[in-house]
mmCIF file of the C-alpha atoms, coordinates in Angstrom:
data_MODEL
# 
_entry.id   MODEL 
# 
loop_
_atom_site.group_PDB 
_atom_site.id 
_atom_site.type_symbol 
_atom_site.label_atom_id 
_atom_site.label_alt_id 
_atom_site.label_comp_id 
_atom_site.label_asym_id 
_atom_site.label_entity_id 
_atom_site.label_seq_id 
_atom_site.pdbx_PDB_ins_code 
_atom_site.Cartn_x 
_atom_site.Cartn_y 
_atom_site.Cartn_z 
_atom_site.occupancy 
_atom_site.B_iso_or_equiv 
_atom_site.pdbx_formal_charge 
_atom_site.auth_seq_id 
_atom_site.auth_comp_id 
_atom_site.auth_asym_id 
_atom_site.auth_atom_id 
_atom_site.pdbx_PDB_model_num 
ATOM 1   C CA . MET A 1 1   ? 0.000   0.000  0.000   1.00 0.00 ? 1   MET A CA 1 
ATOM 2   C CA . ILE A 1 2   ? 1.035   3.583  -0.646  1.00 0.00 ? 2   ILE A CA 1 
ATOM 3   C CA . VAL A 1 3   ? -0.549  6.681  0.863   1.00 0.00 ? 3   VAL A CA 1 
ATOM 4   C CA . GLU A 1 4   ? -1.032  9.978  -0.897  1.00 0.00 ? 4   GLU A CA 1 
ATOM 5   C CA . GLN A 1 5   ? -0.921  12.927 1.485   1.00 0.00 ? 5   GLN A CA 1 
ATOM 6   C CA . ARG A 1 6   ? -2.376  16.127 0.104   1.00 0.00 ? 6   ARG A CA 1 
ATOM 7   C CA . THR A 1 7   ? -2.016  19.421 1.923   1.00 0.00 ? 7   THR A CA 1 
ATOM 8   C CA . TYR A 1 8   ? -4.011  22.470 0.927   1.00 0.00 ? 8   TYR A CA 1 
ATOM 9   C CA . THR A 1 9   ? -2.978  25.791 2.410   1.00 0.00 ? 9   THR A CA 1 
ATOM 10  C CA . LEU A 1 10  ? -6.082  27.951 2.452   1.00 0.00 ? 10  LEU A CA 1 
ATOM 11  C CA . HIS A 1 11  ? -6.476  31.673 2.556   1.00 0.00 ? 11  HIS A CA 1 
ATOM 12  C CA . PRO A 1 12  ? -6.882  32.751 6.221   1.00 0.00 ? 12  PRO A CA 1 
ATOM 13  C CA . GLY A 1 13  ? -10.304 32.127 7.697   1.00 0.00 ? 13  GLY A CA 1 
ATOM 14  C CA . GLN A 1 14  ? -11.415 29.643 5.006   1.00 0.00 ? 14  GLN A CA 1 
ATOM 15  C CA . HIS A 1 15  ? -10.950 26.258 6.697   1.00 0.00 ? 15  HIS A CA 1 
ATOM 16  C CA . LEU A 1 16  ? -14.480 25.934 8.127   1.00 0.00 ? 16  LEU A CA 1 
ATOM 17  C CA . LYS A 1 17  ? -16.056 26.966 4.818   1.00 0.00 ? 17  LYS A CA 1 
ATOM 18  C CA . TYR A 1 18  ? -13.783 24.526 2.967   1.00 0.00 ? 18  TYR A CA 1 
ATOM 19  C CA . LEU A 1 19  ? -14.659 21.627 5.295   1.00 0.00 ? 19  LEU A CA 1 
ATOM 20  C CA . ASP A 1 20  ? -18.382 22.388 5.039   1.00 0.00 ? 20  ASP A CA 1 
ATOM 21  C CA . THR A 1 21  ? -18.235 22.569 1.236   1.00 0.00 ? 21  THR A CA 1 
ATOM 22  C CA . TYR A 1 22  ? -16.233 19.337 1.042   1.00 0.00 ? 22  TYR A CA 1 
ATOM 23  C CA . GLU A 1 23  ? -18.586 17.451 3.353   1.00 0.00 ? 23  GLU A CA 1 
ATOM 24  C CA . LYS A 1 24  ? -21.684 18.616 1.442   1.00 0.00 ? 24  LYS A CA 1 
ATOM 25  C CA . GLU A 1 25  ? -20.379 18.587 -2.136  1.00 0.00 ? 25  GLU A CA 1 
ATOM 26  C CA . GLY A 1 26  ? -17.105 16.695 -2.533  1.00 0.00 ? 26  GLY A CA 1 
ATOM 27  C CA . LEU A 1 27  ? -16.996 13.757 -0.145  1.00 0.00 ? 27  LEU A CA 1 
ATOM 28  C CA . GLU A 1 28  ? -19.870 11.783 -1.671  1.00 0.00 ? 28  GLU A CA 1 
ATOM 29  C CA . ILE A 1 29  ? -18.204 12.039 -5.093  1.00 0.00 ? 29  ILE A CA 1 
ATOM 30  C CA . GLN A 1 30  ? -14.628 11.398 -4.017  1.00 0.00 ? 30  GLN A CA 1 
ATOM 31  C CA . ARG A 1 31  ? -15.013 8.571  -1.505  1.00 0.00 ? 31  ARG A CA 1 
ATOM 32  C CA . PRO A 1 32  ? -16.449 5.872  -3.819  1.00 0.00 ? 32  PRO A CA 1 
ATOM 33  C CA . ILE A 1 33  ? -14.023 6.727  -6.636  1.00 0.00 ? 33  ILE A CA 1 
ATOM 34  C CA . LEU A 1 34  ? -10.795 6.962  -4.634  1.00 0.00 ? 34  LEU A CA 1 
ATOM 35  C CA . GLY A 1 35  ? -11.863 4.238  -2.221  1.00 0.00 ? 35  GLY A CA 1 
ATOM 36  C CA . ASN A 1 36  ? -9.597  4.218  0.814   1.00 0.00 ? 36  ASN A CA 1 
ATOM 37  C CA . LEU A 1 37  ? -9.811  7.407  2.880   1.00 0.00 ? 37  LEU A CA 1 
ATOM 38  C CA . VAL A 1 38  ? -7.101  7.094  5.542   1.00 0.00 ? 38  VAL A CA 1 
ATOM 39  C CA . GLY A 1 39  ? -7.867  10.438 7.217   1.00 0.00 ? 39  GLY A CA 1 
ATOM 40  C CA . TYR A 1 40  ? -9.005  14.036 6.759   1.00 0.00 ? 40  TYR A CA 1 
ATOM 41  C CA . PHE A 1 41  ? -7.612  16.760 9.049   1.00 0.00 ? 41  PHE A CA 1 
ATOM 42  C CA . PHE A 1 42  ? -7.170  20.475 9.598   1.00 0.00 ? 42  PHE A CA 1 
ATOM 43  C CA . THR A 1 43  ? -4.309  22.139 11.435  1.00 0.00 ? 43  THR A CA 1 
ATOM 44  C CA . ASP A 1 44  ? -4.686  23.906 14.774  1.00 0.00 ? 44  ASP A CA 1 
ATOM 45  C CA . ILE A 1 45  ? -1.061  24.291 15.913  1.00 0.00 ? 45  ILE A CA 1 
ATOM 46  C CA . GLY A 1 46  ? 1.951   24.971 13.690  1.00 0.00 ? 46  GLY A CA 1 
ATOM 47  C CA . PRO A 1 47  ? 1.251   26.087 10.128  1.00 0.00 ? 47  PRO A CA 1 
ATOM 48  C CA . LEU A 1 48  ? -2.369  27.215 10.192  1.00 0.00 ? 48  LEU A CA 1 
ATOM 49  C CA . ASN A 1 49  ? -5.083  27.271 7.538   1.00 0.00 ? 49  ASN A CA 1 
ATOM 50  C CA . GLN A 1 50  ? -4.155  23.833 6.245   1.00 0.00 ? 50  GLN A CA 1 
ATOM 51  C CA . ILE A 1 51  ? -6.274  20.854 5.260   1.00 0.00 ? 51  ILE A CA 1 
ATOM 52  C CA . VAL A 1 52  ? -4.463  17.512 5.123   1.00 0.00 ? 52  VAL A CA 1 
ATOM 53  C CA . HIS A 1 53  ? -6.037  14.385 3.698   1.00 0.00 ? 53  HIS A CA 1 
ATOM 54  C CA . MET A 1 54  ? -4.643  10.947 3.023   1.00 0.00 ? 54  MET A CA 1 
ATOM 55  C CA . TRP A 1 55  ? -5.811  8.248  0.620   1.00 0.00 ? 55  TRP A CA 1 
ATOM 56  C CA . GLY A 1 56  ? -4.476  4.699  0.427   1.00 0.00 ? 56  GLY A CA 1 
ATOM 57  C CA . TYR A 1 57  ? -3.804  2.851  -2.824  1.00 0.00 ? 57  TYR A CA 1 
ATOM 58  C CA . ASP A 1 58  ? -2.448  -0.567 -3.694  1.00 0.00 ? 58  ASP A CA 1 
ATOM 59  C CA . SER A 1 59  ? -0.033  0.988  -6.223  1.00 0.00 ? 59  SER A CA 1 
ATOM 60  C CA . LEU A 1 60  ? 0.785   4.136  -8.176  1.00 0.00 ? 60  LEU A CA 1 
ATOM 61  C CA . ASP A 1 61  ? -1.038  2.562  -11.121 1.00 0.00 ? 61  ASP A CA 1 
ATOM 62  C CA . GLU A 1 62  ? -4.225  2.236  -9.085  1.00 0.00 ? 62  GLU A CA 1 
ATOM 63  C CA . ARG A 1 63  ? -3.854  5.844  -7.911  1.00 0.00 ? 63  ARG A CA 1 
ATOM 64  C CA . THR A 1 64  ? -3.482  7.060  -11.502 1.00 0.00 ? 64  THR A CA 1 
ATOM 65  C CA . LYS A 1 65  ? -6.597  5.180  -12.657 1.00 0.00 ? 65  LYS A CA 1 
ATOM 66  C CA . ARG A 1 66  ? -8.725  6.336  -9.733  1.00 0.00 ? 66  ARG A CA 1 
ATOM 67  C CA . ARG A 1 67  ? -7.648  9.986  -10.025 1.00 0.00 ? 67  ARG A CA 1 
ATOM 68  C CA . ARG A 1 68  ? -8.312  9.932  -13.779 1.00 0.00 ? 68  ARG A CA 1 
ATOM 69  C CA . LYS A 1 69  ? -11.804 8.596  -13.111 1.00 0.00 ? 69  LYS A CA 1 
ATOM 70  C CA . LEU A 1 70  ? -12.351 11.320 -10.477 1.00 0.00 ? 70  LEU A CA 1 
ATOM 71  C CA . PHE A 1 71  ? -11.523 14.091 -12.940 1.00 0.00 ? 71  PHE A CA 1 
ATOM 72  C CA . GLU A 1 72  ? -13.885 12.589 -15.518 1.00 0.00 ? 72  GLU A CA 1 
ATOM 73  C CA . ASP A 1 73  ? -16.761 13.158 -13.076 1.00 0.00 ? 73  ASP A CA 1 
ATOM 74  C CA . LEU A 1 74  ? -18.663 16.352 -13.946 1.00 0.00 ? 74  LEU A CA 1 
ATOM 75  C CA . GLY A 1 75  ? -19.831 16.783 -10.354 1.00 0.00 ? 75  GLY A CA 1 
ATOM 76  C CA . TRP A 1 76  ? -16.212 16.709 -9.175  1.00 0.00 ? 76  TRP A CA 1 
ATOM 77  C CA . ARG A 1 77  ? -15.234 19.331 -11.729 1.00 0.00 ? 77  ARG A CA 1 
ATOM 78  C CA . ALA A 1 78  ? -18.049 21.582 -10.496 1.00 0.00 ? 78  ALA A CA 1 
ATOM 79  C CA . TYR A 1 79  ? -16.933 21.041 -6.895  1.00 0.00 ? 79  TYR A CA 1 
ATOM 80  C CA . ILE A 1 80  ? -13.347 22.007 -7.794  1.00 0.00 ? 80  ILE A CA 1 
ATOM 81  C CA . GLN A 1 81  ? -14.619 25.352 -9.101  1.00 0.00 ? 81  GLN A CA 1 
ATOM 82  C CA . MET A 1 82  ? -16.209 25.986 -5.683  1.00 0.00 ? 82  MET A CA 1 
ATOM 83  C CA . ILE A 1 83  ? -13.037 25.399 -3.674  1.00 0.00 ? 83  ILE A CA 1 
ATOM 84  C CA . VAL A 1 84  ? -10.294 26.815 -5.904  1.00 0.00 ? 84  VAL A CA 1 
ATOM 85  C CA . PRO A 1 85  ? -10.858 30.403 -4.679  1.00 0.00 ? 85  PRO A CA 1 
ATOM 86  C CA . MET A 1 86  ? -10.229 29.219 -1.084  1.00 0.00 ? 86  MET A CA 1 
ATOM 87  C CA . ILE A 1 87  ? -6.873  27.569 -1.839  1.00 0.00 ? 87  ILE A CA 1 
ATOM 88  C CA . ALA A 1 88  ? -3.575  29.473 -1.738  1.00 0.00 ? 88  ALA A CA 1 
ATOM 89  C CA . SER A 1 89  ? -1.356  26.448 -2.514  1.00 0.00 ? 89  SER A CA 1 
ATOM 90  C CA . GLN A 1 90  ? -1.313  22.673 -2.509  1.00 0.00 ? 90  GLN A CA 1 
ATOM 91  C CA . GLU A 1 91  ? 1.237   19.925 -2.050  1.00 0.00 ? 91  GLU A CA 1 
ATOM 92  C CA . SER A 1 92  ? 1.016   16.203 -2.724  1.00 0.00 ? 92  SER A CA 1 
ATOM 93  C CA . LYS A 1 93  ? 3.328   13.515 -1.333  1.00 0.00 ? 93  LYS A CA 1 
ATOM 94  C CA . ILE A 1 94  ? 3.426   9.773  -1.868  1.00 0.00 ? 94  ILE A CA 1 
ATOM 95  C CA . LEU A 1 95  ? 4.208   8.004  1.404   1.00 0.00 ? 95  LEU A CA 1 
ATOM 96  C CA . ILE A 1 96  ? 5.542   4.449  1.380   1.00 0.00 ? 96  ILE A CA 1 
ATOM 97  C CA . PRO A 1 97  ? 4.984   2.565  4.649   1.00 0.00 ? 97  PRO A CA 1 
ATOM 98  C CA . ALA A 1 98  ? 7.990   1.103  6.439   1.00 0.00 ? 98  ALA A CA 1 
ATOM 99  C CA . PRO A 1 99  ? 8.006   -2.714 6.626   1.00 0.00 ? 99  PRO A CA 1 
ATOM 100 C CA . PHE A 1 100 ? 6.785   -2.612 10.255  1.00 0.00 ? 100 PHE A CA 1 
ATOM 101 C CA . SER A 1 101 ? 3.999   -0.068 9.626   1.00 0.00 ? 101 SER A CA 1 
ATOM 102 C CA . PRO A 1 102 ? 0.542   -1.082 10.882  1.00 0.00 ? 102 PRO A CA 1 
ATOM 103 C CA . ILE A 1 103 ? -1.023  -0.118 7.545   1.00 0.00 ? 103 ILE A CA 1 
ATOM 104 C CA . GLY A 1 104 ? 1.005   -2.579 5.530   1.00 0.00 ? 104 GLY A CA 1 
ATOM 105 C CA . GLY A 1 105 ? 4.562   -1.872 4.537   1.00 0.00 ? 105 GLY A CA 1 
ATOM 106 C CA . SER A 1 106 ? 6.347   -4.128 2.070   1.00 0.00 ? 106 SER A CA 1 
ATOM 107 C CA . ARG A 1 107 ? 9.717   -5.811 2.392   1.00 0.00 ? 107 ARG A CA 1 
# 
């Protein structure tokens, strides 16, 4: 398993609006397509105004296929237009679990 960690840095004061919009408009589209939601968070200490979410995939190939399918969804494209004005920057990382990781590292 690999984990994609996405971090969105929002414009100040936007995190509650972002979370509300995602819960009402984005989650029901994204969850069945991407499949394995590991966690969804917002920051409270350290760098503020950040949303961090993690999705698990069996491989980079699976991730590519699922993300392609997500962006083919017209509802998802409409949702993206709602949240883009709230986002100042974004970062994506692929995390590979260590062999002893509880979520399934490989040797």
